[in-house]
C-alpha positions in Angstrom: -18.5 11.6 4.4 -18.7 9.9 7.8 -22.4 9.1 7.2 -21.8 7.8 3.7 -19.0 5.5 5.1 -21.3 4.2 7.8 -24.0 3.5 5.3 -21.5 1.7 3.1 -20.4 -0.4 6.1 -24.0 -1.3 7.0 -24.7 -2.3 3.3 -21.7 -4.6 3.3 -22.7 -6.2 6.6 -26.3 -6.8 5.3 -25.3 -7.9 1.9 -26.7 -11.2 0.8 -24.7 -14.3 0.0 -21.9 -14.2 -2.5 -18.1 -13.6 -2.4 -17.1 -10.1 -1.7 -14.5 -8.7 -4.1 -11.8 -6.1 -3.4 -10.9 -4.9 -6.9 -8.8 -1.8 -6.9 -8.4 -1.7 -3.1 -4.9 -0.9 -1.8 -3.0 -1.5 1.3 -0.9 1.5 2.5 1.9 1.7 5.0 2.6 4.8 7.1 5.0 5.6 9.9 4.0 8.9 11.6 7.1 10.7 13.0 5.4 13.4 15.1 2.2 14.1 17.0 1.0 16.2 14.1 1.4 13.2 11.8 -0.2 10.9 14.4 -3.2 13.2 14.3 -3.3 13.1 10.5 -3.2 9.3 10.6 -6.0 9.1 13.2 -8.1 11.5 11.1 -8.2 8.9 8.4 -10.8 7.0 10.5 -13.2 9.9 9.9 -12.5 10.2 6.2 -13.0 6.7 4.9 -14.0 3.1 5.9 -10.4 2.0 6.5 -9.6 -1.6 7.5 -6.6 -1.4 9.8 -4.3 -4.4 9.3 -1.7 -3.2 11.9 -2.3 -2.0 14.6 -5.8 -3.1 15.4 -7.2 0.3 16.1 -6.3 4.0 15.6 -6.0 4.4 19.4 -2.9 2.3 19.1 -1.2 4.7 16.7 1.7 6.7 18.1 4.8 8.3 16.7 7.1 5.7 15.0 4.2 3.2 14.9 4.0 1.3 11.6 0.5 1.6 10.3 -0.9 -0.8 7.6 -4.4 -0.2 6.3 -6.7 -1.3 3.4 -8.6 1.4 1.5 -11.6 0.8 -0.7 -11.1 1.6 -4.4 -13.4 4.6 -4.3 -11.5 6.1 -1.4 -8.0 5.5 -2.8 -7.8 8.9 -4.7 -8.9 10.9 -1.6 -6.5 9.1 0.7 -3.6 9.6 -1.7 -4.4 13.3 -2.0 -4.5 13.7 1.7 -1.2 11.9 2.2 0.5 14.0 -0.5 -0.8 17.2 0.9 0.2 16.4 4.4 3.7 15.3 3.4 3.3 12.1 5.3 5.7 9.5 4.0 4.0 6.4 2.8 4.2 3.3 0.6 1.8 1.0 -1.2 2.2 -2.5 0.2 -0.5 -4.1 -2.0 -1.5 -2.4 -5.2 -4.7 -4.4 -5.8 -6.1 -6.5 -3.0 -8.2 -8.7 -5.2 -5.3 -9.6 -7.4 -3.3 -10.6 -4.3 -6.2 -12.7 -3.0 -6.4 -14.5 -6.4 -2.6 -15.1 -6.3 -2.7 -16.4 -2.8 -4.3 -19.7 -3.8 -2.5 -21.8 -6.3 -5.5 -23.2 -8.0 -3.6 -25.7 -10.1 -4.2 -29.2 -8.8 -6.5 -27.8 -6.1 -9.2 -30.1 -4.8 -12.0 -28.8 -2.5 -12.0 -32.1 -0.6 -8.4 -33.2 -0.7 -6.3 -32.1 2.3 -2.8 -30.8 1.8 -0.2 -29.5 4.2 1.1 -27.0 1.6 -2.2 -25.6 0.6 -4.8 -23.7 2.6 -7.8 -25.9 3.5 -11.4 -24.9 4.1 -13.1 -25.8 7.3 -14.9 -28.9 6.0 -11.6 -30.2 4.7 -9.8 -29.5 8.0 -12.6 -31.3 9.9 -12.3 -34.3 7.6 -8.6 -34.3 8.1 -8.9 -34.2 11.9 -11.3 -37.2 11.9 -9.2 -39.2 9.5 -5.8 -38.4 11.2 -7.1 -39.3 14.6 -8.7 -42.5 13.4 -5.4 -43.6 11.8 -3.3 -42.8 14.9 -5.3 -43.9 17.8 -2.1 -45.1 19.6 -1.1 -41.4 19.9 -4.2 -39.3 19.3 -7.7 -38.7 20.6 -10.4 -36.3 19.6 -12.8 -34.3 21.8 -15.6 -31.9 20.7 -15.6 -29.3 23.5 -18.5 -27.2 22.3 -20.2 -25.6 19.3 -19.9 -22.2 17.8 -22.6 -19.5 17.4 -23.6 -21.1 14.1 -23.5 -24.6 15.4 -20.1 -25.8 14.1 -18.0 -28.2 16.3 -15.0 -26.9 18.2 -12.5 -29.8 18.3 -9.5 -30.4 20.5 -6.9 -32.9 19.3 -5.0 -34.7 22.1 -1.5 -36.0 21.2 -0.1 -38.2 23.9 1.8 -41.4 24.5 -0.7 -43.3 26.5 0.5 -44.2 30.0 -2.7 -44.5 31.9 -1.7 -41.6 34.0 -2.4 -37.8 33.8 0.6 -35.9 32.5 1.5 -32.3 32.3 0.2 -30.7 29.2 0.8 -28.0 26.6 -2.2 -26.2 25.0 -2.0 -24.7 21.5 -4.7 -23.0 19.4 -4.9 -21.5 16.0 -7.4 -19.5 14.0 -8.7 -17.1 16.6 -8.8 -14.4 13.9 -10.6 -15.7 10.8 -8.5 -14.1 8.0 -5.1 -15.3 9.4 -5.1 -18.5 7.3 -1.4 -19.3 8.0 -2.4 -20.0 11.6 -4.6 -23.1 11.1 -2.1 -24.2 8.4 0.6 -24.3 11.1 -1.5 -26.3 13.6 -2.1 -28.9 10.9 1.6 -29.0 10.1 2.5 -29.3 13.8 0.2 -32.4 14.1 1.7 -34.0 11.1 5.3 -33.4 12.2 4.6 -34.6 15.8 2.9 -37.8 14.8 5.3 -38.7 12.0 8.4 -38.0 14.0 7.5 -39.6 17.3 10.1 -42.3 17.9 12.7 -40.9 15.5 13.0 -37.3 16.6 14.6 -37.3 20.1 13.0 -33.9 21.1 9.5 -34.8 19.9 9.8 -38.2 21.5 10.9 -36.8 24.8 8.1 -34.2 24.8 5.3 -36.8 24.1 6.8 -39.2 26.6 6.6 -36.6 29.3 3.7 -34.4 28.3 0.3 -34.3 26.6 -0.4 -31.8 23.8 -3.9 -30.3 23.3 -4.5 -28.6 19.9 -7.4 -26.6 18.6 -6.8 -26.2 14.9 -9.4 -23.5 14.4 -11.1 -21.7 17.3 -13.1 -19.1 15.3 -14.8 -21.7 13.1 -17.6 -19.5 11.9 -15.4 -16.7 11.0 -12.9 -19.0 9.2 -15.7 -20.6 7.2 -17.0 -17.1 6.3 -13.6 -16.1 4.9 -13.9 -19.0 2.4 -17.6 -18.5 1.5 -18.1 -14.7 1.5 -15.4 -12.3 2.8 -11.7 -13.3 2.6 -10.7 -10.5 5.0 -13.3 -11.1 7.8 -11.6 -11.0 11.2 -14.3 -11.5 13.9 -16.8 -14.2 14.9 -20.2 -14.2 13.3 -22.5 -13.8 16.3 -25.4 -11.3 16.2 -24.9 -8.3 18.4 -28.1 -7.1 20.2 -29.1 -3.6 19.2 -26.6 -3.5 16.3 -26.7 -4.4 12.6 -23.0 -5.2 12.7 -22.0 -8.7 13.4 -19.2 -10.4 15.3 -16.9 -10.0 18.2 -13.1 -9.9 18.2 -12.4 -13.3 19.9 -9.0 -12.1 21.1 -10.5 -9.2 23.0 -13.2 -11.3 24.7 -11.1 -13.0 27.4 -11.1 -12.0 31.1 -7.8 -10.2 31.0 -8.2 -6.4 31.6 -11.3 -6.9 29.4 -12.3 -3.9 27.3 -10.0 -1.4 29.0 -7.3 -0.7 26.4 -6.8 -1.6 22.7 -10.3 -2.8 22.5 -13.6 -1.2 21.5 -17.1 -1.2 22.8 -18.5 -0.4 19.3 -20.0 -3.5 17.8 -19.0 -2.3 14.3 -15.3 -2.1 15.3 -12.8 -4.9 14.3 -11.7 -4.9 18.0 -15.2 -5.1 19.5 -14.7 -6.7 22.9 -18.2 -8.2 23.0 -21.1 -7.5 25.4 -19.4 -9.3 28.2 -16.5 -11.6 29.0 -16.6 -14.9 27.1 -19.7 -13.9 25.3 -18.5 -15.9 22.3 -19.3 -19.5 22.4 -16.0 -20.5 20.9 -14.1 -18.5 23.4 -16.1 -19.9 26.4 -15.7 -23.5 25.1 -11.9 -23.1 25.0 -11.7 -21.2 28.3 -13.8 -23.9 30.0 -11.6 -26.6 28.7 -8.4 -24.9 29.9 -10.0 -24.1 33.3 -10.9 -27.8 33.6 -7.3 -28.9 32.9 -5.5 -25.9 34.5 -3.7 -28.1 37.0 -2.0 -30.0 34.2 -1.6 -27.3 31.5 1.9 -25.8 31.9 2.2 -23.8 28.6 -0.2 -21.9 26.4 0.7 -21.2 22.8 -1.5 -19.2 20.4 -0.7 -18.7 16.7 -1.5 -15.6 14.8 -0.3 -13.5 11.8 1.2 -11.2 10.7 4.3 -9.3 12.0 7.0 -12.0 12.8 6.9 -11.6 16.5 7.1 -13.8 19.6 5.1 -12.1 22.4 4.4 -12.9 26.0 2.5 -11.2 28.8 1.4 -8.6 29.3 -0.6 -6.8 26.6 -3.3 -5.3 28.8 -0.8 -3.6 31.1 2.7 -2.3 30.9 3.5 -4.3 34.1 6.0 -7.1 33.6 5.2 -10.7 34.1 6.5 -12.2 37.4 8.9 -14.4 35.4 9.6 -11.8 32.7 13.3 -12.6 32.5 12.7 -16.3 31.9 10.0 -15.6 29.3 12.3 -13.1 27.6 15.1 -15.6 27.4 12.8 -18.3 26.1 11.5 -16.0 23.4 15.0 -15.0 22.5 16.1 -18.6 22.0 12.9 -19.6 20.2 13.3 -16.8 17.7 17.0 -17.6 17.3 16.2 -21.2 16.4 13.5 -20.1 14.1 15.9 -17.8 12.3 18.5 -20.5 11.9 16.5 -22.2 9.0 15.7 -19.4 6.5 17.1 -16.3 8.2 13.6 -15.0 9.1 13.9 -12.3 11.8 11.4 -12.2 14.6 11.0 -9.4 17.2 10.2 -10.6 20.8 9.0 -9.1 24.1 6.0 -8.2 26.1 2.9 -7.6 24.0 2.2 -4.1 25.2 5.6 -2.7 24.3 6.5 -4.9 21.4 3.4 -4.6 19.3 0.7 -2.5 21.0 -1.4 -2.5 24.2 -4.5 -4.7 23.9 -6.9 -6.0 26.6 -8.8 -9.2 26.6 -6.2 -11.4 24.9 -6.0 -15.2 25.4 -2.3 -15.3 26.3 -2.7 -12.8 29.2 -5.8 -14.6 30.4 -3.9 -18.0 30.4 -1.0 -16.4 32.2 -3.3 -14.9 34.9 -5.0 -18.3 35.3 -1.6 -19.6 36.4 -0.1 -21.0 33.2 3.5 -19.8 33.6 4.6 -20.2 30.0 2.3 -18.2 27.7 3.3 -17.1 24.2 1.7 -15.6 21.1 3.4 -16.1 17.8 2.7 -13.7 14.9 3.9 -15.6 11.9 5.1 -14.3 8.5 5.3 -11.9 7.0 6.0 -8.2 7.8 3.5 -6.7 5.4 4.4 -7.5 1.8 1.4 -9.9 1.8 0.0 -9.4 5.3 -3.0 -11.7 5.8 -2.7 -12.9 2.2 0.5 -14.9 2.6 0.8 -17.1 -0.5 0.7 -20.9 -0.4 4.3 -21.0 -1.5 5.3 -19.7 1.9 3.3 -22.3 4.0 6.0 -24.9 4.0 9.0 -22.6 5.0 6.8 -20.7 7.5 5.7 -23.9 9.2 9.2 -25.5 9.1 10.8 -22.6 10.8 8.0 -22.1 13.3 8.3 -25.8 14.2 11.8 -25.2 15.5 10.6 -22.4 17.9 7.6 -24.4 19.2 9.8 -27.6 19.7 12.2 -25.5 21.7 9.5 -24.0 24.0 7.8 -27.4 24.4 11.0 -29.1 25.3 12.0 -26.3 27.7 8.6 -26.6 29.5 8.9 -30.4 29.7 12.3 -30.0 31.4 11.1 -27.1 33.7 7.8 -28.4 35.1 6.3 -26.6 38.0 
């Protein structure tokens, strides 16, 4: 069975162009309660080609860990039989992944070239929006291409700033590290809109831009994001070729120099959490890392936007050690999630990454913190699993509105507590 699964995976990787379908595939949720049940869950890795949605690898499965995973249609009966025989409590989160994918996009009034803040936009549309928005707002915005991806796509940084002629402290925010997390780039676009449109009328935004610069990368993993639109909606990694392997791509959030490849990451190129052949092997990661290093004296906060789980995380994830300013970060996360919840009642969990979600080495937030950026946060946006990575477009607006409250609070706190 293991050999058949491997052959199936290789076939999928080598498949020619065309959109991959997920008809009849299901997403299950388990919560093992004992070491025996943990062993059963981990054994699933040997029985089928499972796509773990949460956590990122079977090594991160422990008693009381919530485990969400996608199963191919052909393997569903076998998995259901195993779960029934073992007595492991489970539920089906998504009954048919392909149906959920088709429901995610509201195709009515959809235009491939027209940008919308309440629709998901493909990469070409996002890039056109970036260029047009910056051109219309040169008094507050500037655009810099900081590098290109493995496949030659530009990696853009938007700078939002009240021009003073002097260097100001800065906040750096990125979206789209993992390709399939579409709500992440959607939020970065929303943030730009809200910041530009409300400067001068919103006291908090006005204060932030008067005192700080904001750097935003709307999509880091540009190759992977493009691939989710053209070929495989559920692709996670980059699209680089890996020497000696037929599997492609590196997990760009395991590729940073923060406990690299020690825990919660894999050295197997076919793994979804493959850490890469070396630190910053991915051109997109290196481009962003170089930019942050160049501006590290000015950057006072690092924010990275992911999905899903509804969490506000801070260092560390690669170790159980607490950050030097743990209490301050914890209080900031508490207040940020309180403000987020005030709009629609959405509940977020908060805390250090290792204990709040799972241990994971090579993450960008830990790297930024170790670089000396005192305020470093990861947001895992909606939802908690009902849609997972396939959050429908109807939830873009409320997700972005509530997240904006949390980010505004953190940015304002940083602007008032410079170091």
